[in-house]
C-alpha positions, 0 to 999 in steps of 0.5 A: 499500499505504498507509492508503488501502487501508483507506479503500477497503475501508470505502468498498466495504463501505459501498456494499454495506451490509455490515460489515468482518470483521477477523481477528487473528493472532499472527505467528510462532505456529507459526513464521514460515513459517506466516504466509503460509499463515495470511494466505491462509486468512483471505483465502479465508475472506472477511476484509476486513482482517488485524491482525497481532500482534507478539509481545512479552514484556509484552503488557498488553492481551492475554488468556491465549490471545494471550499464549500465542501470543506466548510460542510465537512468541518461543520461535521467536525471531521478531522485529518485523524478521523479520516485516516482512521476511516481509511484504515478501516476500509483500505482493503476494499479500495482497489485503486491507489489513493492520495491525500490532498491537504495543507501543511497546518493539519499535518504539522499539528498532527506531528509529521512522524505520527501523521506519516505512520498513520497514513502508511497504516491507512494505505495512503500512497501519496500526499499533495501539500500545495502550500509547502514550497520545494525549499521547505519540503525536506522535513516532511519528504524525509518522513514520507520517504521512509514509509514509501509514500510519495510527495506529489509536486505541483507545476504551474503555467508560470513555473520557469524552466529552471524552477521546473528542473528542481521540481522534477528532480527526485519527483515521484508518483506523478506531477500535478500540472495546474492548467490555470492561473488561480484556484480550482473550479470550472473553466469553459476551455483551455488555451494553446498555452495550457497544451504547450505547458503540458508538453513542456513538462511531459518532455522533461519529466521522468514521472507521469504528468497529470493535468488538473483544475477546471476539467468538467467534461469528458471532451476536456479530459480527452483533449488534455490527456492527449498531451499528458499521462492523466487528468484530475477532476475535482469540482465537478465530481464534488458537486455531483455528490453534493447534488446526489447525481453521482450516476453522472460521474461516468459521463466525465470519463472519456469513452476510450477509458471508461470500462477498462478492467480493474 
């Protein structure tokens, strides 16, 4: 139950010339007891990896949909510790790799070593911490490395070539390629700059590259996937669960991808 699950997933998809579909959910939105159902729904829909959001009071990278989902989870008094406990209870039923998307404050207050120990016991394969810059990453990365958990780095449209080299050095899991200048949320479309940036990152990266932020349709996922190794869909899926329209999630997955064997 480590980052090797991510590596195996991408290797399997590469063998079929398919792209990864990664789904984001906010843990605790609707109550923590809904988490197993949401995870099962995503797996049944055909996702390859699940990004599990941790509710936080000051989510700098999240758009309005995910912010509201985080507030709903916090109103349910859902904590990082409770989420890891729930994942530990159901980890044997989760047949795809899953990563946490959190901010540093909850991890710091948890304690880096204790957080890593509990994340490993809960089957977590990777961690995304968007407010930890590369220069301040080593303390957390050293703990995660010892447990075989990937720390997944982000690259943006404004990341310089020099900075990108540092991000890609010793990168693991996959690179989260941000497709907009701003927070998460729906977008009407993507400019040529986005596709060029994905090709730039992909040409330099030794690990898979996945595009995220603003993907709301199978067509958008397919278009972005032509230039990288996978796509990440968040706000649209969060809204579908909140509106009890989870049957529509399958419609987000490009037809070429949907229904491949798990």
